[in-house]
VEXDREN-2710 file (C-alpha; in Angstrom, 1 decimal):
% VEXDREN-2710
k/r/px/py/pz
1/UNK/0.0/0.0/0.0
2/UNK/2.8/2.4/0.9
3/UNK/4.6/1.6/-2.3
4/UNK/1.4/2.4/-4.4
5/UNK/1.0/5.8/-2.6
6/UNK/4.7/6.6/-3.2
7/UNK/4.5/5.7/-6.9
8/UNK/1.2/7.7/-7.3
9/UNK/2.8/10.7/-5.6
10/UNK/5.9/10.5/-7.9
11/UNK/3.6/10.3/-11.0
12/UNK/1.6/13.3/-9.8
13/UNK/4.7/15.3/-9.4
14/UNK/6.0/14.5/-12.9
15/UNK/2.6/15.4/-14.3
16/UNK/2.6/18.7/-12.5
17/UNK/6.2/19.4/-13.7
18/UNK/5.1/18.6/-17.3
19/UNK/2.5/21.4/-17.2
20/UNK/5.1/24.1/-16.4
21/UNK/6.3/26.2/-19.3
22/UNK/9.6/25.0/-20.6
23/UNK/11.4/28.4/-20.9
24/UNK/14.2/29.7/-18.7
25/UNK/13.6/33.4/-17.8
26/UNK/17.2/34.3/-18.6
27/UNK/20.6/32.5/-19.0
28/UNK/22.8/34.2/-16.3
29/UNK/22.4/36.6/-13.4
30/UNK/24.7/38.3/-10.9
31/UNK/23.8/40.3/-7.9
32/UNK/23.5/40.4/-4.1
33/UNK/21.6/38.4/-1.4
34/UNK/20.6/40.2/1.8
35/UNK/18.9/38.9/4.9
36/UNK/20.2/36.2/7.2
37/UNK/23.1/35.9/4.7
38/UNK/24.8/38.8/3.0
39/UNK/26.4/37.5/-0.2
40/UNK/27.4/37.9/-3.7
41/UNK/25.1/35.7/-5.9
42/UNK/25.5/34.1/-9.3
43/UNK/22.8/32.0/-11.0
44/UNK/22.9/30.2/-14.3
45/UNK/20.4/27.9/-16.1
46/UNK/21.9/24.7/-17.3
47/UNK/18.5/23.6/-18.9
48/UNK/15.1/25.3/-19.2
49/UNK/14.1/24.2/-15.7
50/UNK/17.4/23.5/-13.8
51/UNK/19.6/26.2/-12.5
52/UNK/22.8/26.4/-10.3
53/UNK/22.9/29.3/-7.8
54/UNK/26.2/30.0/-6.0
55/UNK/26.3/32.5/-3.1
56/UNK/29.6/33.6/-1.4
57/UNK/29.1/35.7/1.7
58/UNK/28.9/36.0/5.5
59/UNK/26.3/35.4/8.2
60/UNK/26.1/35.2/12.0
61/UNK/25.3/31.7/13.2
62/UNK/23.4/31.6/16.5
63/UNK/23.7/28.0/17.5
64/UNK/21.5/26.6/20.2
65/UNK/22.6/23.1/19.7
66/UNK/24.8/21.3/22.3
67/UNK/28.5/21.0/21.7
68/UNK/31.4/19.4/23.3
69/UNK/35.1/20.4/23.6
70/UNK/37.5/18.1/25.5
71/UNK/34.6/16.7/27.5
72/UNK/33.2/20.1/28.5
73/UNK/29.6/20.6/27.3
74/UNK/28.3/24.0/26.2
75/UNK/25.2/25.5/24.6
76/UNK/24.3/28.6/22.6
77/UNK/27.3/30.3/21.0
78/UNK/27.3/32.9/18.2
79/UNK/29.8/32.5/15.3
80/UNK/30.7/34.7/12.4
81/UNK/30.7/32.6/9.2
82/UNK/32.3/33.1/5.8
83/UNK/30.7/30.5/3.5
84/UNK/30.2/29.3/-0.1
85/UNK/26.7/28.0/-0.7
86/UNK/26.1/26.3/-4.1
87/UNK/22.6/25.0/-4.8
88/UNK/21.0/23.0/-7.6
89/UNK/17.5/24.2/-8.3
90/UNK/14.4/23.2/-10.2
91/UNK/12.5/26.3/-11.4
92/UNK/9.2/26.7/-13.1
93/UNK/6.9/29.5/-14.2
94/UNK/3.9/30.0/-12.0
95/UNK/2.3/33.1/-13.6
96/UNK/3.6/35.7/-15.9
97/UNK/7.0/36.8/-14.6
98/UNK/6.8/34.9/-11.3
99/UNK/8.8/31.7/-10.9
100/UNK/8.9/29.2/-8.1
101/UNK/11.9/27.1/-7.3
102/UNK/13.0/24.2/-5.0
103/UNK/16.3/22.5/-4.6
104/UNK/19.2/21.9/-2.4
105/UNK/22.9/22.2/-1.9
106/UNK/25.8/22.3/0.5
107/UNK/27.4/25.1/2.6
108/UNK/31.2/25.1/3.1
109/UNK/32.9/27.7/5.2
110/UNK/35.1/29.0/7.9
111/UNK/33.7/30.2/11.3
112/UNK/35.0/31.9/14.3
113/UNK/33.7/33.2/17.6
114/UNK/31.6/36.3/16.7
115/UNK/31.9/38.3/19.9
116/UNK/35.3/37.6/21.3
117/UNK/37.7/36.8/18.4
118/UNK/41.1/35.5/19.5
119/UNK/39.9/34.5/23.0
120/UNK/41.2/31.2/24.2
121/UNK/38.5/28.8/25.4
122/UNK/39.3/25.3/26.7
123/UNK/42.9/26.0/25.7
124/UNK/42.3/26.5/22.0
125/UNK/41.0/29.2/19.6
126/UNK/37.3/28.8/18.6
127/UNK/37.8/28.9/14.8
128/UNK/36.4/26.0/12.9
129/UNK/35.5/24.7/9.5
130/UNK/31.8/24.4/8.6
131/UNK/30.0/21.9/6.5
132/UNK/26.2/21.7/6.0
133/UNK/23.5/20.6/3.7
134/UNK/20.4/22.6/3.0
135/UNK/17.2/22.8/1.1
136/UNK/16.2/25.9/-0.8
137/UNK/12.6/27.1/-1.5
138/UNK/11.6/30.4/-2.9
139/UNK/10.0/32.7/-5.5
140/UNK/11.7/34.8/-8.2
141/UNK/10.2/37.6/-10.1
142/UNK/11.6/38.6/-13.5
143/UNK/11.0/42.3/-14.2
144/UNK/10.6/43.7/-17.7
145/UNK/14.0/45.2/-17.4
146/UNK/17.1/43.0/-17.0
147/UNK/16.5/42.6/-13.3
148/UNK/15.2/39.8/-11.1
149/UNK/14.0/39.9/-7.5
150/UNK/14.2/36.7/-5.3
151/UNK/12.9/35.6/-1.9
152/UNK/14.1/32.3/-0.5
153/UNK/14.2/30.1/2.6
154/UNK/17.0/27.7/3.3
155/UNK/16.5/25.2/6.1
156/UNK/19.4/22.9/6.7
157/UNK/21.7/21.1/9.0
158/UNK/25.3/22.2/9.7
159/UNK/28.2/21.1/11.7
160/UNK/31.5/22.7/12.8
161/UNK/34.8/20.8/12.8
162/UNK/38.5/21.5/13.5
163/UNK/41.5/19.5/14.4
164/UNK/40.8/19.2/18.1
165/UNK/39.8/15.7/19.3
166/UNK/36.3/15.4/20.7
167/UNK/35.3/18.8/19.4
168/UNK/31.9/18.9/17.7
169/UNK/28.9/21.2/17.2
170/UNK/25.8/20.2/15.2
171/UNK/23.0/22.6/14.7
172/UNK/20.0/23.6/12.6
173/UNK/21.3/26.0/10.0
174/UNK/18.8/28.2/8.2
175/UNK/18.5/31.5/6.4
176/UNK/15.8/33.7/5.0
177/UNK/17.0/36.0/2.2
178/UNK/15.9/38.5/-0.4
179/UNK/18.0/39.1/-3.5
180/UNK/18.4/41.3/-6.5
181/UNK/20.3/40.2/-9.6
182/UNK/21.2/41.7/-13.0
183/UNK/20.2/39.3/-15.8
184/UNK/22.0/38.7/-19.1
END
């Protein structure tokens, strides 16, 4: 029974996808993303519906997950993050000029203590690498001029890592952003 429901749902999604217009609104765009993440943004369509969006920028990560460093447990730290966030997206035309997209990607970055840089804690600096996975959902509006406006939500899961043994921090990583890009 579960298998039949799954197959029916997949078929329904493919039928819905088939009704979307097969025309990319533009080939390339470059601009900025503002919100939870401040970044330079580049987007290109590889087919009529599939796009790759790459953001390079910064954000403050307010972690409320539990962590551990040399056996000492801690909660709720703020980190400044410099990250690269490439996403693979499926995009379709909803109404004239308005496009919806969904997809996912990874986030790779470098993070450090946001409020007390260079302070030793537990005998080491708190600077770490960051790796995460995220989904990306949003809307994009293509204006009649070579400009596009975008709103997106990126829920995800991230983790910090460095070369210290027994040092870990896993957390819910998310961002809400608005963007503007020049299209060409």
